[in-house]
N, C-alpha and C positions, 0 to 999 in steps of 0.2 A: 600561498595558502600553507597551512601548517603541515608538519611531517606526516600525520595520519592521513591527510587527504592524498598526499603523494603516494604513500604506500597503498592506499585504497585503490588507486588507479595504476599502480605499478610503473610510475614514471621514474626516469633516471636521475633527474636533478633534485636538489633539496631546497627547501624554503629557508631563507635567511631573514629573520625578523628585522624590522627597522630598529636598530640599536638606540638611536636618539629618542624615538617615540617610546620605547620600552623604558628607558631610563627616566624619561619625563613622567610616565605614568606611575612608575614605582616611587618616584620622588614625592609626587603630590599625595600619595597614599602612605606616607610614613615608611617609605622604602620597602613596602610589602610587594611581594610578587602577585601578579594577577590571580594565581592559583589560590591565594589566601582570601580572595574576595568572595562574598556570597553571590548567588545569581542576581539578586536584586541590586547589589552594589555594582555588578558588571553592567546591568541594564542602565542604571543611572549614569555610570561613567561613559557608556557608549553614547547616550543621548547628549552628553556634553562635548565629547571629543570626537565621536564618529571614527574611531580607529579600527582598522580591519583586524588588528591583533586581538581585539576583544571578541570578535566573531570566531576567531581561531580558538580562543579559550572555550567558548561554548561548544565548538566542534569537538575538542578534546574530551569535554565532559559528557557529551550526549551522542556521539556518533554510533556507539554500540546500541543505544536505545532506538535511535532512528532506523538503523539498518534492520534491527530485529522486528520492529513493527512493520516496516515495509515488506520484509520477507513474509510475515504472517498474512498480510493483505494481498500482496501481488504474486506470491508463489514463484517468483522468478528472480534469480540473483542479479542478472544484468540490469533488469528494469528497476530493481530495488536500489542498486548503486546509483543509477541515474536519478531516481526519485529522491534519494538522500541528498545528493548534491543540489538538486533543485530546491529542496527545503532549506538548506543552509544559505543558498544564494538569495533566497527571499527573506531571510531572517532579518537583515539590516533594516529593510523597509518596515517590517512588522514591529520591530522593537521601537521604532520611532512613532508608530501610529496607533498602537494598541495600549490600553491601560492594563498592565500585567501585574497581578498581585502575587501569584504563585507561578513562577516560571515553569517548573517541571510539569505540573498538571496542564497548564495552558499549552505548552509545547507539545505534550502528548496528544492533545486534541488537534493541534495544527498538523501533526504527522498523519493522524488518522484521516483528517479531512482531505489532505493532499492525496493520499492513496485512493480514497473514495472517488475523488475527482478524476484521477487517472482511469479508474475502472469504468466510470460512467462515460468518459469522453472518448475512450479508445475502444471502439466496437470490436475491432479485430482481436485485441487482447482479451476482451471479455468473452468472446466466443471461444478462444483457445483455452482460457482458464476453466470455463464451465465444462467444456467438452472433456478436458483432461480430468477434471474432478468427477466426471461420470465414467471414469475408467477407460477413456478413449474409445468408447463403444458406439457413440451415436452417429458419427460422421465418417464416411469413407470417401476416398478420393474418387472423383467423377471426371473422367477425361473429356466428357461432353461439355462440361461447364468451365468457363474461365473463373479465375479466382474471385472476382467481384461478384459474379452471379452466385457462386457457391456461398459466399458470406451472407448475401441477402437471403437466400433460401434457408440457411442455417438459423439465422436470427428469427425468421418467421416460424420455422418448424419448432424450435425450442420453445418460443413464446406460446405458440398455439397448443403444443402437446402438453406442456406443464399444466395449462388450464383444464385439460381433460382428465387429469388425475382425480382420484377421490380426494375429498377436502383434507383429510388427515395427511395424506401423502403429499399433496400440493403444498400445504403449509410447511411441512418439515423440509421438503426439497428447497423451497424458496428461501427459508430461513437459513439453511446450511450453506447453499451454494450461491445465493444472490445477496444475502445479508451477512455472510461470513460468521455465523453463530455456531457455537459448539453444541454437542449433544446435551450437555448440562444446561446451557442457556435455553435451548429449545424446550427442554423438559420443564424448566422453571416458568417459562412464559406461556406454554400451552396447557400445562397440567398433565401432559402425557408422561408416562414413566420413560426413563432413558432406554429401557429395553424396547418399549413400544416405538419410540422415536427411531431407533436403529432399524426396526422392522419396517416401519412406514417408508423410510428412505430407501431401504434395500428393495422393497416391492415397487416403489415408485420408479426407481432407476431401471428395474427390470421391465416395467411397462413402457417407459420412455424408449428404451433400447428397441423393444419389439415394434413400437409404433414408428420409430425413426427408420428402421429397416424396411418396414412396409411402405413408408412414404418414398424412400429412395428407390424401392422396387417399382412402384407406380410411376415414378418420374422417368426411370430408365425405359419403361415400356412405351412412353409417349414418343 
């Protein structure tokens, strides 16, 4: 893989490109370097030659975008690095199978979809992310429960308690913490002012914290 991948993972060895392949590619394109090609030209070239060095060029161009989007969705550096690598590992197949007219906008959607898939499929991560976003106030360690039992109860509690909020609070909480929307986006979609959105979220979080503590207390009494 290219140098940025190695730096990304703090590896000790360095990537040495296939010199013959590079010379061949630059020769058939009028001695131009791959960096001079547009995204669409790179796609067309990859479909003809299927050279890994072309994927490396996409990596060089877009790794910063991929990592930034992953961080925004996943809120975790290590998981974002893993997700970025998974996205580039799957890029070869996608370039061959998708009709791509605008690579950057298409790729941006690919990144977002991959992050959403991680969030949906990894229940543990989703619990941790949502609880951290609620200021780490909803769930406390319970020595009586094992880890799997605690996860199951947390999922049930969060899901059931959010439904008990006032509609304005529930909508804003779900849009911010489960749909990853900003105050401005929530305001635009709901018609609430940004000040009202912040107030609904703050009050909703306060109610959820109170109910979670009550639920945990009842559980400990059993």
